[in-house]
C-alpha positions as semicolon CSV with decimal commas, in nm:
position;residue;x (nm);y (nm);z (nm)
1;M;11,087;11,832;9,486
2;A;11,114;11,518;9,711
3;D;11,280;11,217;9,614
4;I;11,025;10,935;9,612
5;C;11,132;10,572;9,539
6;L;10,896;10,283;9,601
7;Y;11,044;9,955;9,667
8;Q;10,828;9,679;9,518
9;Y;10,735;9,340;9,392
10;P;10,578;9,448;9,054
11;I;10,295;9,182;9,084
12;S;10,201;9,252;9,435
13;P;9,846;9,410;9,472
14;F;9,964;9,603;9,790
15;C;10,241;9,762;9,553
16;D;10,007;9,835;9,274
17;K;9,774;10,008;9,567
18;V;10,080;10,244;9,641
19;R;10,152;10,303;9,283
20;R;9,775;10,389;9,206
21;V;9,769;10,645;9,500
22;L;10,112;10,800;9,367
23;N;9,929;10,833;9,024
24;A;9,634;10,988;9,153
25;K;9,833;11,219;9,347
26;Q;10,010;11,308;9,012
27;L;10,338;11,276;9,208
28;D;10,669;11,211;9,045
29;Y;10,819;10,861;9,158
30;R;11,072;10,572;9,046
31;C;11,030;10,239;9,131
32;E;11,294;9,983;9,242
33;N;11,189;9,630;9,198
34;I;11,310;9,369;9,481
35;S;11,421;9,003;9,361
36;L;11,306;8,696;9,527
37;L;11,672;8,624;9,596
38;A;11,759;8,978;9,723
39;T;11,465;8,918;9,986
40;L;11,571;8,598;10,064
41;L;11,911;8,755;10,150
42;G;11,741;9,018;10,384
43;R;11,705;9,339;10,146
44;V;11,339;9,369;10,252
45;K;11,424;9,341;10,614
46;R;11,691;9,591;10,596
47;L;11,419;9,837;10,440
48;S;11,128;9,730;10,651
49;P;11,142;9,586;11,029
50;V;10,829;9,368;10,919
51;G;11,010;9,244;10,647
52;K;10,745;9,297;10,358
53;L;10,679;9,542;10,065
54;P;10,598;9,770;9,978
55;V;10,825;10,039;10,136
56;L;10,828;10,408;10,011
57;G;11,127;10,589;10,046
58;I;11,097;10,992;10,081
59;D;11,427;11,179;10,076
60;G;11,590;10,900;10,264
61;R;11,320;10,796;10,495
62;S;11,156;10,498;10,491
63;I;10,785;10,401;10,539
64;P;10,689;10,070;10,542
65;D;10,300;9,920;10,476
66;S;10,073;10,025;10,215
67;T;9,825;10,188;10,456
68;T;10,076;10,362;10,669
69;I;10,250;10,483;10,316
70;I;9,900;10,625;10,224
71;E;9,836;10,793;10,542
72;E;10,162;10,955;10,510
73;L;10,118;11,059;10,157
74;E;9,800;11,222;10,247
75;Q;9,946;11,453;10,489
76;L;10,234;11,535;10,261
77;Y;10,058;11,583;9,962
78;P;9,695;11,707;10,035
79;R;9,640;11,862;9,705
80;I;9,468;11,572;9,575
81;N;9,319;11,356;9,846
82;V;9,217;10,973;9,823
83;M;9,031;11,004;10,183
84;P;8,723;11,204;10,205
85;D;8,652;11,493;10,448
86;D;8,352;11,355;10,611
87;P;8,424;11,109;10,925
88;A;8,148;10,852;10,828
89;D;8,298;10,826;10,479
90;Q;8,642;10,790;10,621
91;A;8,508;10,517;10,831
92;L;8,343;10,342;10,522
93;V;8,677;10,378;10,337
94;H;8,863;10,192;10,626
95;F;8,597;9,918;10,591
96;F;8,654;9,862;10,246
97;E;9,027;9,857;10,238
98;D;9,022;9,627;10,521
99;W;8,816;9,382;10,327
100;A;9,022;9,435;10,011
101;D;9,323;9,359;10,209
102;E;9,233;9,074;10,467
103;S;8,960;8,899;10,231
104;L;8,987;8,959;9,861
105;Y;9,396;8,936;9,910
106;F;9,370;8,565;9,988
107;F;9,166;8,471;9,687
108;E;9,412;8,643;9,427
109;V;9,649;8,453;9,621
110;H;9,508;8,126;9,565
111;L;9,391;8,175;9,203
112;R;9,762;8,311;9,110
113;F;9,967;8,062;9,313
114;G;9,768;7,790;9,457
115;L;9,601;7,665;9,125
116;R;9,843;7,461;8,919
117;S;9,700;7,573;8,603
118;N;9,814;7,932;8,701
119;A;10,125;7,873;8,918
120;S;10,409;7,829;8,677
121;Y;10,288;8,163;8,498
122;W;10,293;8,367;8,810
123;A;10,611;8,218;8,953
124;E;10,756;8,351;8,637
125;Q;10,623;8,681;8,698
126;A;10,741;8,688;9,041
127;T;11,099;8,587;8,960
128;A;11,124;8,807;8,650
129;D;11,387;9,064;8,823
130;D;11,607;8,718;8,948
131;H;11,939;8,631;8,776
132;P;11,820;8,408;8,463
133;K;12,062;8,132;8,602
134;L;11,916;8,143;8,926
135;A;11,534;8,193;8,839
136;P;11,428;7,851;8,703
137;L;11,520;7,727;9,075
138;L;11,345;7,982;9,229
139;R;11,027;7,924;9,037
140;L;10,976;7,586;9,192
141;I;10,958;7,730;9,528
142;V;10,750;8,022;9,458
143;P;10,409;7,886;9,443
144;G;10,391;7,692;9,765
145;V;10,568;7,963;9,952
146;I;10,342;8,237;9,830
147;A;10,022;7,985;9,854
148;K;10,088;7,877;10,198
149;T;9,948;8,215;10,304
150;A;9,612;8,128;10,195
151;Q;9,638;7,783;10,312
152;V;9,716;7,945;10,686
153;Q;9,440;8,167;10,636
154;G;9,200;7,936;10,536
155;T;9,085;8,027;10,179
156;G;9,335;7,769;10,014
157;R;9,181;7,474;10,208
158;K;8,861;7,512;10,064
159;S;8,758;7,304;9,729
160;W;8,785;7,521;9,404
161;P;8,382;7,510;9,402
162;M;8,359;7,652;9,729
163;I;8,603;7,928;9,671
164;E;8,402;8,011;9,310
165;Q;8,098;8,039;9,514
166;D;8,261;8,253;9,794
167;L;8,413;8,492;9,524
168;R;8,092;8,504;9,315
169;R;7,934;8,602;9,641
170;H;8,164;8,884;9,710
171;C;8,121;9,005;9,329
172;Q;7,767;9,027;9,360
173;A;7,781;9,221;9,683
174;L;8,032;9,454;9,503
175;A;7,806;9,502;9,193
176;A;7,504;9,557;9,409
177;W;7,663;9,847;9,625
178;L;7,811;9,991;9,308
179;S;7,451;10,001;9,117
180;G;7,386;10,374;9,034
181;K;7,734;10,504;9,182
182;R;8,047;10,609;9,014
183;W;8,273;10,523;9,323
184;L;8,256;10,321;9,626
185;V;8,259;10,579;9,879
186;A;8,118;10,967;9,857
187;Y;8,128;11,115;9,513
188;Q;8,521;11,078;9,444
189;L;8,752;10,849;9,398
190;T;8,917;10,744;9,721
191;L;9,141;10,477;9,904
192;A;8,821;10,237;9,883
193;D;8,817;10,222;9,525
194;I;9,188;10,194;9,493
195;A;9,241;9,928;9,739
196;V;8,941;9,692;9,616
197;A;9,065;9,764;9,243
198;S;9,403;9,645;9,307
199;Q;9,284;9,312;9,461
200;I;8,981;9,245;9,170
201;S;9,240;9,360;8,902
202;A;9,474;9,062;9,058
203;I;9,174;8,825;9,055
204;A;9,057;8,913;8,706
205;H;9,416;8,877;8,557
206;T;9,366;8,502;8,578
207;P;9,117;8,291;8,368
208;E;8,924;8,151;8,657
209;G;8,876;8,522;8,804
210;Q;8,810;8,694;8,483
211;A;8,515;8,431;8,405
212;I;8,349;8,561;8,736
213;V;8,448;8,910;8,755
214;G;8,324;8,949;8,387
215;Q;7,968;8,841;8,468
216;F;7,929;9,185;8,650
217;P;7,913;9,488;8,420
218;E;7,862;9,718;8,720
219;I;8,231;9,612;8,827
220;L;8,395;9,600;8,479
221;A;8,256;9,953;8,437
222;W;8,366;10,093;8,774
223;L;8,725;9,958;8,724
224;A;8,770;10,146;8,411
225;R;8,689;10,461;8,588
226;V;8,946;10,363;8,849
227;D;9,222;10,274;8,598
228;E;9,175;10,575;8,409
229;V;9,276;10,784;8,719
230;T;9,500;10,569;8,863
231;L;9,704;10,355;8,593
232;I;9,885;10,680;8,457
233;P;10,213;10,544;8,305
234;I;10,533;10,693;8,449
235;S;10,836;10,562;8,335
236;K;11,126;10,615;8,585
């Protein structure tokens, strides 16, 4: 049995995506949370050349990037797949994952760290693994540092009514796509479901996001199906 360790930020949707895949594949693994201070001191750069988490350790070998990790897991553990066999379906999974990673992600960043009403709570979550004496100081800088990614990308430079309208438009499209379907692609749970669910769940964990996502019963029912398969609690 391989020794599998996920190096993670617990609140990261990309780490959540990998955890969900590991759970869907029914693999035993452990998690090692990386603190903000450890990140500032270069721990993540020592784990990954790109300096980002998640990183998956398998028998001492480190694999960075959530998409690359999942591709590797598909090769190593094919008994339960999260990629369909049909090439056209595989292409559709790719599009959904890219939409989640490169578009929906910036909505959750802004909602959690860009909105003042939410920033202090999520800064506390982001520094939960830091030393109690250092965490209060780190919480002062976390929202600005993380929210800056949405500012650079552009979502964070819009007014809240514009962001709200954009997010509602995304949810309307997702709900329409899900109408009459159990899963996003083909007839099985795939990486498309997992990638999108990880981002939508993060969005819905804010009051503003929940107010929008909660208006779409198709999305809520689909999220419950994805969660049932992918949020299996594994204590390590």
